[in-house]
Each structure stands twice: as structure tokens, then as C-alpha cells.
N, C-alpha and C positions, 0 to 999 in steps of 0.2 A: 235774553233769554237765560230765562235759571237751567244752570247743568244742575243735573240728578246728583241726589247727595249720595258722597263715598260708604257704603254700608260696611260692616264690620264685615260682610262675606264676601263682599269683595276685593278688600283686604287681606283677607287667607287666601282667597285664590291665587292675587297676586305674590302674596309671599311663596307661596307653594311652588309658583309658575318658577321665581326667583330660584328656590332653593333646586329645584330639579335643575335647571339649566345649569347653577354651579357644581352640582354633583356630576352633571356631564359631562363639562369640562375637564375637571378635575378627575376623571375615569379615563379620558380619552389620552389626558398628557400621560397619567401614571402607564395608561395603557402602551403606548407610544413609547415610554423611557423602559417597562419592561422589554418592548420586542427588543428595542435597540440594543440592550444590554446580552439580549440572549444570540442576538448575530455576532455581537462581538466578542462573546467567549466562544462560542462555534467557530466562529473564525480564527480564534486564537489556537484552539484545539485541534482542528482538523486541517489547516493551512490550505495548500495549493487543493484540495481534496474538496475544502468548501468552496471556491472560485468554480470549480469543475461542475460541481453540482447546481450550482446558482445559477450559471451560464446553461447548463443542461435546459435549468426549469422553471429559471425565475426564481425571485428571493423569495417570496412565501412559500411556495412550493418546496424550493429548495432548502430553506429551514425546517420547512417542518419534514423533510426528506432525513435530514441530519439526526432532528431532535429523535424520530423513529429509530434509527440505528442504535443510537444510545440508548435505547429501551431495552431493543431486541439484544444489545451483547449483554445488557445484566442477566437476562438468563440462559445464554449460552458458555459453554463450557470449555475450553479447547482442552483435550486430552496430550498427554507425552505420547509420542508415535514411538517410544523407546531404542534402547543405544543398537538394535538388529537395523530396523528402518534409517536412522541416521548413516549407518556405514554404508549400507548400500547407495545412499543418497550423494554419500562422500564421494565416492568411488565414480558414481555415474558423473558429476559432476566434475571433480578432476581426471576423467577423460575426455569430457567436454571442453574445460579450457586450453587442454592440450591441442584438441584441434581448432580449435577458434581460425586461426588465421588462416589455415586453409580452406574450411568451411565453414565460413560466419553465418550464412543464412540455415545450411541444417544445425548446424548448430542450436542457434536460437529457436530450430522448430522442437528439438529435442528437451530443450531449456525448460519451454514450454510444460512438456510432458512430466519432468521432475520437478520442477514445480506444484504444478495442478496434485499431483502425488505425496508431496510434501503436505500442501495443503487438508489435503483428504485426513492423509495420518492422525492431522492433529483437529480432525474432528469436523471442518469446514466444507459444509454442504455444494463441492462445485461441481458434484456430477446432476445436483437436482436443482439448484438454481446459481448458476456462476456468479449471477450479478448480488444475488443476497449476500453470496460468501464475500465478495468483496467488499461490499458492504459495512459488513463485520468486521473483517479484517483492517477497514479503514478506521476504526473509533482505535483501536489500539497501537498502528501503523499507518496513522494517513500522511506521512511524506514518502512512503515508498508505492503505495497505492495506485496512486495515477501511471508509474512506471510498470508497476505490475498489472495495470489493467491494459496499458500499450503494449507488453509483450505479448499477453494473452488472445490479443485482438489481433494480434501481427501488423499492427502499426509501424511498421520500420520502412517499410520499402528497401532498397537497396543501398539506404543512407551506412556504409559499415562503423564508421564513427557515432550511431545513432543506436546500429545492433551492440557495440562495446559498451554502452552505455544502461542499456538495457540489462543485458549480460551481468552487469556490473548488481544492477537493480536488484537481479536474480540471489546474485550470492549474499547480498546486504540482506534481504528479503529472508532466503534460506538461517542468515546468523541470528537475525532477530525472532524469528520465530521460533525456527526449531532448535536455535545454539548449535548451528553445524558451521563446521567452518571445515578445510581439506586443506591439504598439500601434497607434495610431491610425492610422497609416502602411499596417501591414497589410492595410487595408479592402480589396475588391477595389473595382472601378469603381461599380459600383451600389449597395454600403453606404456608401461615400465621399458621393457625391451625392446621395444620403437623407440623410446625416447633416449636410451641409451645406446641406442645403433644412430640417434641422429635421423630418425623417419618418422613420419607420421602416423597416425593410430590406421589409418587403411594402407598402407603401405609405401607412400608415395616419399619422395627424398625431402626432406627439410630444407626451406628453401633458403637461399646464400646469408649470410648475415643474421639469421635470426637462431637464439638459442635452440637447441633440441628441446631441452622441457620448457613448454610453451608455460606448465602452471604455476611458475617461478619467475618468467619474465616481469619485468618492471617497468610493463607498459600498459598502455588504458586501461587492460582487463583488474590492476590493480586496484582495490576500492580501499584506497589505505594501508595505516601500515597497520592495521590489525590484526587479524589471526587468522593471515595465509598459509603462516606456517605456526605449529604446535609447540611448546617450549616444551623437551623431552620430562622435565620435572612436574610436569602439569597435566594432568590427566584430562582426558576428553569431559567434555560437556557436555 
């Protein structure tokens, strides 16, 4: 049986098909490489926040979410809250640290309010859309965002060591976002008098064996030796 002759038209069709197949393979390889590189860059940039987002939404949606945060952050400009606001927040945090040993759960509840007030003062939309505010925050401060989310969600139960870690995370957030640090001199009058008299802020006796001024304890509430006390010759940030 005689086979049909291979025509020029057939060769052209076969050639085009081969080119299309090769192009599709190259495109798939390039696209997969690009997506892998994007995932690696986002993972390096967001750290634990990357893991949290991918676990919550899946890899594809999680990566898209994180990339969207980066794009939204480009159009968001945090504002300077001003020194008056910083001073009010300093006093509140100094008083809260003083009370922490006796009232950890109540202190964390008030710490939530301090942190939200601080974020609001910087322009983060915590009142309108708290999750969006946290997403914007995560672009610049991914290392503390999971703990801040846990603090604001109240996800600490009765675990005092976890509460201590969350309080330290709040201190770090205020330091990194608002350049806010505080020390014993930031206690208001009533708290300072209670500390000097060896009593808690609500009038109870200081537990035995514990320093009356808890804001300078060298315990777990200290977030490494960075700025719980300011040097006299350095102005506040």
C-alpha cells in the first residue's frame, strides 16, 4: 500500500506544533521558577507570618495575600504620633508592667488597648479593619505580628509564661513602631508612690521576695537589655 506523500503543508503544520509544544514547556518551567522564587522571597521577608498565612489559606492564596500586602503597603504612609501621645503611652505601660505580677490577665487586657491606641495614633486602621491593619503592620514588622495577633485575639488562656511573652511582644512592638521606651521615671504619681511604699498599684501589699518596682525587675518581662532605661544624656526618641 502506497503511503501518501509528505507535503510541505504537513511539514509546516508539524513544525508549528513542535514550536508550540516547546514554547509551552519553556513557559511552564519559567513560570514555576518564578513562583518558587517569589515564595522564597516572601518566606524570607515575612518569616513566621508567611507560615501562618500559608497554613490558614493554602500556598497559592497565601502567597497572593502576602504579595497583596506588599502592594497595599506602598500606598500606606504611617504618621508620627507625636511626643505627647508617646508620653501618655509610656506612663500607661510603666504602670501596667508594675501591676503585671499581681494581675497578669487584667494587665494584658489593658495592654491590648494601649497597643491599639498606639497603632491608631500611627495611622493603622485598627478601628475600621483590624485584620487589614495587622496585614499592613506585618510588611514592616513580620517578626512580631503573630504575637501581636495573639495578644489582640486574647489567645493566651491562663498561661502566665505565655502572657509574659505577649507582654514583652507588646513592648517590642511599641518600641519598633513608635520608638517608645519607658522606665521607672515614667510611672505616674500614684504608681510611683505605691512602688516606693512597697505596695501594688491597687493598694495591695507587694508579694514577699519581689521588688516593689516591678518595672525594673530582671525577670521575664524584660525584653533583653535594650531600652527599658534611658541614659540621662540621651533625649527620648
